[in-house]
C-alpha positions as CSV (number, residue, x, y, z in Angstrom):
1,M,-28.2,-5.8,-35.7
2,N,-31.9,-5.7,-34.2
3,A,-32.2,-4.3,-29.9
4,I,-31.9,-7.7,-28.5
5,T,-28.6,-8.2,-30.0
6,F,-27.6,-5.5,-29.3
7,L,-28.2,-5.1,-25.9
8,R,-27.0,-8.7,-25.1
9,A,-23.1,-7.0,-27.2
10,E,-23.2,-3.7,-24.6
11,T,-24.2,-5.7,-21.7
12,D,-21.3,-8.2,-22.4
13,A,-19.4,-5.3,-22.9
14,I,-19.8,-3.8,-19.9
15,L,-19.2,-7.4,-18.2
16,R,-16.1,-7.9,-19.5
17,K,-14.8,-4.5,-18.4
18,N,-15.8,-4.3,-15.3
19,A,-14.4,-8.8,-14.8
20,T,-11.1,-8.6,-12.4
21,A,-9.1,-11.3,-10.6
22,H,-10.7,-11.3,-7.1
23,G,-14.5,-11.3,-9.7
24,F,-16.8,-8.2,-11.1
25,V,-16.1,-4.8,-9.9
26,A,-19.1,-2.1,-9.5
27,G,-17.6,0.3,-11.9
28,A,-14.5,0.3,-14.1
29,T,-14.3,4.0,-12.2
30,H,-14.8,4.7,-8.8
31,F,-16.2,1.6,-7.6
32,R,-13.1,-0.7,-8.1
33,D,-14.2,-3.1,-5.1
34,V,-16.4,-6.3,-5.6
35,W,-19.3,-5.8,-4.2
36,A,-21.6,-8.1,-2.7
37,R,-24.7,-6.9,-4.3
38,D,-23.6,-5.2,-7.3
39,A,-21.4,-8.1,-8.5
40,L,-23.8,-11.2,-7.2
41,F,-26.6,-9.5,-9.4
42,A,-23.5,-9.3,-12.2
43,C,-23.3,-12.9,-12.2
44,W,-26.9,-13.9,-13.4
45,G,-26.4,-12.0,-16.4
46,A,-22.7,-13.7,-17.0
47,L,-24.3,-16.6,-16.6
48,R,-25.8,-16.4,-19.3
49,A,-23.2,-14.8,-20.9
50,G,-21.3,-17.5,-20.6
51,M,-18.5,-16.0,-18.6
52,Y,-18.2,-19.5,-16.1
53,D,-14.7,-17.8,-15.6
54,E,-15.6,-14.7,-14.1
55,V,-18.5,-15.7,-12.2
56,R,-16.7,-18.2,-10.1
57,R,-13.9,-15.5,-9.3
58,T,-16.7,-13.5,-7.6
59,L,-18.6,-16.7,-5.7
60,Q,-14.7,-17.6,-4.9
61,T,-13.3,-14.1,-4.0
62,L,-17.2,-13.8,-2.0
63,G,-16.9,-17.4,-0.6
64,Q,-13.2,-17.5,0.9
65,Q,-13.4,-14.2,3.3
66,V,-16.9,-15.6,4.6
67,R,-16.7,-14.9,9.1
68,N,-19.0,-16.2,11.2
69,G,-21.2,-17.1,8.0
70,Q,-22.2,-13.9,6.6
71,V,-20.3,-13.4,3.2
72,P,-18.7,-9.9,3.1
73,L,-20.4,-6.7,2.1
74,R,-17.2,-6.3,-0.1
75,Y,-14.2,-7.2,-1.1
76,G,-11.5,-4.6,-1.6
77,R,-10.1,-1.4,0.0
78,Q,-11.7,-1.3,3.4
79,S,-12.5,2.3,4.4
80,M,-13.9,3.9,1.6
81,R,-13.4,7.2,4.0
82,C,-10.4,6.5,3.5
83,V,-10.6,6.1,-1.0
84,F,-12.4,8.9,-1.1
85,L,-10.1,11.2,1.1
86,G,-7.2,9.6,-1.6
87,L,-5.8,7.9,1.5
88,P,-4.0,4.7,1.3
89,T,-5.5,1.5,2.3
90,A,-5.6,-2.2,3.2
91,I,-7.4,-4.1,0.5
92,G,-9.5,-7.5,2.3
93,P,-13.1,-8.2,3.5
94,V,-15.8,-5.5,4.8
95,Y,-18.8,-7.0,6.7
96,H,-20.0,-3.9,8.5
97,N,-21.4,-0.5,6.4
98,D,-19.0,2.6,6.7
99,K,-22.0,4.5,7.6
100,T,-24.0,2.9,9.9
101,N,-21.3,0.4,11.3
102,H,-24.1,-2.7,10.1
103,A,-23.8,-6.1,8.6
104,A,-25.3,-6.3,5.6
105,L,-28.1,-8.3,5.0
106,D,-28.2,-9.3,1.3
107,P,-24.8,-10.9,0.3
108,N,-25.7,-14.1,2.5
109,S,-29.2,-14.4,0.5
110,L,-28.0,-13.6,-3.3
111,F,-24.4,-15.1,-2.7
112,L,-26.9,-18.7,-2.1
113,I,-29.6,-18.0,-4.8
114,T,-26.2,-16.9,-7.2
115,L,-25.3,-20.5,-6.6
116,D,-28.5,-22.0,-7.3
117,R,-28.2,-20.5,-10.4
118,V,-25.1,-21.8,-11.3
119,H,-25.7,-25.3,-10.3
120,T,-29.3,-24.7,-12.7
121,V,-27.4,-23.4,-15.9
122,H,-24.6,-26.5,-15.4
123,T,-27.5,-29.8,-14.8
124,R,-30.0,-28.1,-17.1
125,P,-30.1,-31.1,-19.8
126,R,-28.5,-29.5,-22.9
127,S,-30.6,-28.5,-26.3
128,I,-29.5,-30.1,-29.3
């Protein structure tokens, strides 16, 4: 097995391990939420791997939570402070950074870039 084949297989396995009903999570152990930046970057690789259902779930989860034109920073546990303290917390979209209470800047741009990549994948001519 050459290096590229090996890396592709390893990457596919990691993507599948982190694919959930809500989309790609940032990590299978501690970061079980759909963090927009991590999930949308994962979508780019997943498109190359043909994981279209997983990409669709990620885009649907984030797209259905847009509020006032803002894609959420993450979808999942609403208080990371509670998570780190082992306390229960509500599930849903989070629009502001927990530490600074600032709106995230990158989710909207990455969401649009990912939609464009999905469109490109599904409209490019197929090779025979």
